[in-house]
DOGU-495608 format. One record per residue: x, y, z of N, C-alpha, C, O in turn. Coordinates in steps of 0.001 Angstrom, whole numbers, plus 500000, padded with zeros to 6 digits. Atoms other than C-alpha are relative to their C-alpha. Example, Ala and Ser with C-alpha at 12.3 -4.5 7.8 and 13.67 -1.06 7.14 Angstrom:
<sites>
500890498810500000512300495500507800500900501200500000501936501181500665
499180498810499940513670498940507140499230501090500730499739502198500899
</sites>
This chain:
<sites>
500839500971500679209583875644778759500680498620499953500044497598500209
499282501269500063212285872986778317500088499356501385499974498139501529
499924500520498638212654872663782075498683499333500384498686498277501017
501312500564499713208895872041782367499830498649499298499288497711499882
500102501263500738209085869327779677500843498913500660500395497774500796
499114500975499356212024867612781387499407499549501331499395498356501632
500582500353498702210363867746784805498745499144499823498511498228500612
501191500815500278207107866360783325500393498580499636499766497621500087
499521501318500398209025863486781743500509499220501209500231498029501340
499514500659498790210762862709785042498845499566500896498843498448501411
501153500328499166207484862818786956499244498803499438498823497923500189
500681501121500632205874860465784433500758498692500248500148497660500530
499197501187499744208762858018784833499914499526501433499822498326501693
500097500353498581208608858128788616498654499363500293498584498347500985
501342500552499781204849857531788606499899498598499415499368497692500058
500068501332500627205186854615786178500790498970500794500340497837500969
499142500959499311208015853017788143499568499705501434499768498590501915
500263500176498586206739853514791677498535499847500377498239499264501420
501399499970499575202951853891791673499118498965499320497942498849499665
500819500982500698201774851130789350499717498807500910500624498333501594
500279501191499203199991848258791081500668498772499379500781498668498158
499384501221500494201706844899790805498911499118499394497915498811500049
500954500842500702199861842769788240500532498575499955501690498331500294
499615501414500002199941838994787778501208499723499116501991498824499425
498880500269500895202447839196784905501105501044500135501931501171499232
499003498942499850204587842028786259501264499465500663501263498416501307
498732500321499370208200841938787369500685501285500417500681502268499676
499130498916499555210340844301789409501433499537499815501724498347499933
498599500338500130214068844433788806500892501137500449500512502306500379
498976499025499649217167846196790065501132499839498999501653498742498799
499005500012501054219669847140787381501249500735500445501175501849500965
498713499346499814223357847899787804500566500190498604500796499220497881
499481499732501339224666849625784689501250500856500108501563501394501170
498802499168499978227808851428783728499633501404499561499230501578498411
499626499954498588227927853865785529498816500415500879498731501587501248
501134499591499186224715853805787564499118498852500453499533497694500490
500988500936499472221589852084788896498640500284499380498389501386498892
501348499804500492217999851561787806499022499077500697499396498029501224
501094500829499508214658850221788990499085499738498813498567500675498206
500833500386501135212709848292786333498674499443500486498585498822501546
501315500551499706209033847426786302499370499536498693499192500335497773
500654500542501183207412845137783724498502500194500084497836499581500917
501444499780500035203936846407782907499276498766499481498168498456499917
500481501268500532203371843200780913501195499307499345502335499708499579
498881500742500596205452840744778854500746500796498935501870500438498585
499386499222501081206218843383776188500545501364500438501521501847499865
499664498622499644206487846746777980500628500067501396500084499546502369
499274499816498747209002847654780695500341501482500135500719502131499159
499560498633499704209645851035782346501121499919501030501177498997501843
498865499979499079212782851953784241500277501438500414500230502347499584
499482498727499522213859854867786391501491499791500204501907498957501007
498567500231500060217583855191785802500761501219500530500415502361500227
499110498960499492220267857190787629501414499625499586501852498493499789
498600500238500347223793857543786281500831501161500541500371502301500614
499143498994499392226697859391787800501441499701499658501832498553499449
498578500118500276230316860008787133500676501242500507500054502072501170
499284498810499566232976862573787767499367501219499324499400501350498101
500552498725500452231225865943787440498717499895499167498368500851498474
501267500108500733227968864603785923499019499130500784499410498152501420
501084500760499370224616863347787281498839499984499011498446501031498496
501071500175500983221831861964785040498880499181500628499141498164501269
501144500755499498218304860830785990498857500109498997498615501169498420
501144499964500899215314859848783891499416498629499737500004497611500104
500661501265500308212898857188782678500433499420498655500830500143497741
499816500736501254213427854547779989498735499180499774498126498690500725
501154500809500385210625852776778140500471498965498984501011499318497936
499555501103500843211336849360776594498791499318499355497731499206499970
500986500859500637209313847365774063500745498754499539501653498841498711
499302501259500280210379843706773853499353499254498841498129499184498733
500465500880501066210100841533770779499923498580500550500270498349501709
500125501385499542209460837798770996501348499452500435502366499717499796
498738500576499525212079835902773001500589499039498967499866498387498213
499274500912500868214704833964771088500920499198500900502047499608501178
499254500779499009215876831220773441500047500750501313499008501109501867
499820499251498750217314832959776510500221501493499753500582502226500674
499717498618500373217602836290774648498725500735499609497867500185498918
501105499124500390215106839138774309500591501185499245501514501844499725
499615498825500781215539841760771591498995501102500319497794500841500381
500898498912499625214116845188772489500419501315499350501535501463498852
499749498626500424213871848804771439499341500912501016498534500462501829
500630499098499049212923851898773365500458501431499868501201501800498959
499646498588499929213257855543774258500350500358501443499924499697502390
499570499527498683214816857429777152500026501521499977500374502126498962
499905498553499836214569861015778409500598500300501358500114499803502375
499275499762498747216944862367781046500213501487500267500341502292499346
499539498700499540217652865489783049501420499789500509501702498767501134
498625500161499536221340866061783766500546501305500552500063502391500232
499197498867499545223699868364785606501459499638499756501855498476499849
498583500225500278227368868806784768500812501127500606500301502218500861
499080498989499486230362870664786112501401499663499530501885498549499728
498612500169500422233806871142784589500794501200500510500257502034501240
499167498888499543236682873545785185499522501333499440499707502370500076
500395498735500628235198876129782815498499500200499867498057501288499499
501437499879500211231472875432782761499233499064500924499742498019501325
500879500880499248228582874005784773498567500419499709498290501559499336
501395499673500238224838873777784429499143498772499788499585497648500023
500932501095500251221801871673783514499950499632498521500538500296497667
500211500408501380220821869823780388498990498885499937498429498477500954
500885501147500171218695867066778941500492499131498862501254499570498001
499624500995500999219110863957776820498745499269499550497923498878500378
501038500864500557216662862173774499500694498940499165501552499251498339
499283501122500598217696858723773286499023498969499460498054498613500131
500672501174500541216297856045771008501019498878499986502183499119499667
499014501060499908217903852644771422499428498649499573498213498452499530
500331501390500291217908848984770393501045499141500694502205499535500820
499044500842499307219484846097772232499467498615500258498441498209499713
500421501344499633219248842648773703500368499712501436501307500280501993
499746500447498634219087840999777096500087498479499986499175497795499523
499768501433499918220516837531777678499835499571501449500480500124502340
500264500472498642219219835640780726500964498881500361500886497772499833
499030500991499527222072833851782481499366499068501019499894497989501287
500828500824499120219469832507784956498580500553499888498385501602499276
501371499474500104215672832903785320499816501403500597498895502116500201
500152498702499349216185836007787499501086501015499658501010502152500124
498880499108500284219394837554786083500181500162498494500352499187497763
499809499696501409219724839279782724501173500942499782501363501900500532
498882499157500413222799840783781059499567500711498726499199500058497749
500523499260501143221881843573778640501025500948499413501937501416500094
499216498987500703223513845803776065499074500649498977498331499964498274
500763499292501027221877848483773941500765501237499562501680501695500248
499328498819500536222927851434771817499027500788499138498014500261498677
500825499164500852221451854318769895500456501442500014501307501827500816
499644498587500052221689857974768960499321500785501124498151500558501431
500523499168498913221230860508771774500159501471499629501232501914499221
499941498547500154220361864173771401500284500575501381499522500351502322
499577499428498722222169866063774179499953501522499887500459502091498920
500093498547499975221420869699775085500492500479501361499965500067502394
499407499488498772223516871559777677499913501528500021499916502171498971
500047498546499854223303875119779057500916500413501146500780499929502269
499107499494498967226043876935780940499223500901500953498492501793500522
500770499278498978224658878319784198500354501490500054499469502326500238
499571498598499881226710881547784214499814500794498719499263501894498751
500036499247501256226937882556780551498698499803499224498422500543498280
501258500356500687223584881022779476500247499472498579499306499320497800
499669500555501314225416879664776409499492498574499917499590497814500880
500548501341500203223811876531774956500834499244498978501395499819498046
499310500890500931225394873589773210499172498736499867498671498210500861
500751501239500203223669870596771649500621499211498860501367499745498039
499490500860501050224473867665769431499487498584500166498782498270501125
500405501404499995223918863999768656501246499148500165502280499398499545
498878500894499745226166861243769925499475498576500112498298498372500410
500373501404499835226117857443769970500241499591501445501323499817501988
499905500433498605225438855995773437499876498480500049499034497896499368
500047501440499767226116852397774533499759499777501497500445500362502335
500311500341498605224589850988777754500228498513500214499843497688499386
499778501389499599225665847782779483499478499860501424499771500695502281
500558500150498661223801846424782505499759498556500395499720497653499560
500324501289499410223076843506784784498777500223500883498801501069501776
501255499808499269219522843159786149499632498748500773499686497634500251
500576501077499193218199841038789000498501500247500060498067501318500483
501453499881500014214443840415788624499376499262501178499721498115501463
500827500594498970212070839757791511498709499586499310498082500419498654
501227500457500656209141837664790284498787500654500647498716500751501872
501166499290499500205805839477790618498732499196499803497855499643499064
501211500774500131203181836757790897500169498807499086501238498617498506
499961501201500817202370833572789033499946500351498519499269501298498119
499984499797501450203040833366785307499162498961499318499051498964498092
</sites>
């Protein structure tokens, strides 16, 4: 059941990020974050979706993020959002799949009209399952994301 929920969430993120028609006020962006990459798509001036991939030694994470932006303050945008990810992990004693659900708040500062530097943080619920023993472990942790996004303009504003 959990696997079905995670796969549905991933499919929804992929559809939102890749299949939406470009609208007059939309923007595409490529995000480099620590430690991964993302593709952002602005549905309008307030709502942005992102398909994000992160990787590190012995871990791979993929999933969608949904942002809601508040009114700009100079060159800075304050935002909040949610994220849902599927992950795989491998260590010396355990390996298997898992999922992450995250609520976050942050800000993006535009160093130029097409480049934004962002930071956000929030609590993440992480659930892991060992592939061999079927043992499960879950908990809440604080996650901090830092990224740099290049935006391609999507039509006249």
